[in-house]
Each structure stands twice: as structure tokens, then as C-alpha cells.
C-alpha atoms as one frame of an Amber mdcrd trajectory, in Angstrom:
protein
  -0.013   0.017  -0.057   2.745   2.409   0.805   4.467   1.774  -2.653   1.177
   2.476  -4.198   0.590   5.878  -2.476   4.199   6.750  -2.967   3.726   6.152
  -6.801   0.540   8.215  -6.755   2.368  10.992  -4.725   5.285  10.935  -7.279
   2.840  11.115 -10.198   1.065  14.086  -8.497   4.076  15.887  -8.176   5.178
  15.317 -11.923   1.803  16.505 -13.089   1.996  19.478 -10.766   5.175  20.503
 -12.220   4.271  20.114 -15.771   0.830  21.688 -15.119   2.538  24.879 -13.432
   4.745  25.260 -16.387   1.932  25.012 -18.769  -0.181  27.321 -16.710   2.695
  29.856 -16.425   3.146  29.672 -20.365  -0.746  30.498 -20.575  -1.076  33.258
 -17.948  -0.031  35.908 -20.450  -2.598  34.712 -23.067  -5.420  34.308 -20.290
  -4.776  36.921 -17.358  -7.558  35.470 -15.283  -5.961  32.070 -14.975  -3.398
  33.162 -12.323  -6.450  34.541 -10.474  -8.456  31.370 -10.706  -5.287  29.348
  -9.585  -4.703  31.594  -6.553  -8.382  31.304  -5.365  -8.687  27.692  -5.565
  -8.457  26.100  -2.214  -7.714  22.646  -3.529  -4.398  22.286  -5.173  -3.828
  20.223  -8.505  -2.067  17.479  -6.512  -5.270  17.114  -4.206  -7.618  17.252
  -7.137  -5.389  14.509  -8.871  -5.417  12.358  -5.653  -9.166  12.786  -5.418
  -9.606  11.695  -9.129  -7.308   8.768  -8.902  -9.219   7.473  -5.862 -12.463
   7.471  -7.788 -11.247   6.287 -11.147  -8.346   3.963 -11.764  -6.149   4.557
 -14.357  -3.527   7.221 -15.783  -4.062  10.731 -15.346  -3.428  12.600 -18.627
  -4.621  16.197 -17.854  -5.828  18.303 -15.101  -7.159  21.861 -15.653  -8.896
  24.431 -13.679 -12.189  25.850 -15.066 -14.889  28.159 -14.404 -18.315  26.414
 -14.973 -21.697  27.683 -14.092 -20.273  30.075 -11.647 -18.165  27.464  -9.910
 -14.502  26.722  -9.971 -13.793  23.247 -10.746 -10.731  20.833 -11.616 -11.412
  18.812 -14.381  -9.171  15.760 -14.422  -8.902  13.300 -17.119  -8.194   9.702
 -16.485  -7.449   7.105 -19.116  -9.011   3.747 -17.582  -7.466   0.378 -18.404
 -10.285  -0.070 -20.674  -9.195   2.808 -22.894 -12.007   5.045 -21.808 -11.342
   8.779 -20.978 -13.175   9.584 -18.054 -13.572  13.239 -16.622 -13.770  13.797
 -12.932 -15.217  17.157 -11.984 -13.786  18.346  -8.500 -14.959  21.300  -6.663
 -11.963  23.531  -6.341 -13.203  25.221  -3.118 -14.058  22.218  -0.921 -12.552
  19.248  -2.798 -15.563  17.080  -3.288 -16.316  15.260  -6.511 -19.210  16.797
  -8.311 -19.499  14.265 -11.253 -17.643  11.635 -13.108 -18.288  11.436 -16.978
 -16.993   9.854 -20.031 -15.399  12.261 -22.380 -17.228  12.786 -25.395 -14.951
  11.900 -28.233 -15.285  14.016 -31.545 -15.042  11.876 -34.737 -12.844  13.233
 -37.467 -13.414  12.189 -41.047 -10.631  12.332 -43.459 -11.784  13.595 -46.715
  -9.599  12.707 -49.786  -9.848  14.274 -53.050  -9.160  12.114 -56.116
């Protein structure tokens, strides 16, 4: 159990580092992202840990969004069955709002002859 928890903490730290770098790159493009991140009481690491406890698989993305006048973490997890699940977590109190399968947009390749 300790090894599993240690692995999740290491993963969370890695995602935090990558997410922080990505967020800093975009701060200039979207000035309110910094304010959103500063106002979230739940860290990205806590959000990833919560999502990992709810849905098993590999976390591939975590982002902070404003939806319906609510600040939420959207954590995407690829399950062992190759489904992409979105875990929405309240960024103020850390509770799971919902879990849903990500809708995949189909892309058609059009070829001209």
C-alpha cells in the first residue's frame, strides 16, 4: 500500500510540475488563469489524488475551469479499458461533483481524387 501511495504522490508531483509550467505559459494569454489558480483552495495535487481514488487509470490532464459560476478541477483519466473519464472536483471544498466519459469527436478524413 505504501508503494502504491508513493507512486501516486510521485505522479501527482510530476503532473503538478508540468501543469505549473503549462499554466505559466498561458498566463500571459489568459490573465484570469492566475487569479483562478490563486483562488482555488484545492491544489492540483489534491484534485489528482481525489480523481485517482475515484477512477483507476492514468491521469493525462488536469485543468482549472470556471463552469456555471463554480471553480472546478477537471481531471482526465484514461482507464485500463481505454476510456477517457472526466472527474469534476469542486476547487473550493474538494468534493467530486461528477464523473463522466469524455465525448470523443469523430474526425473524418476527406480525400480528393
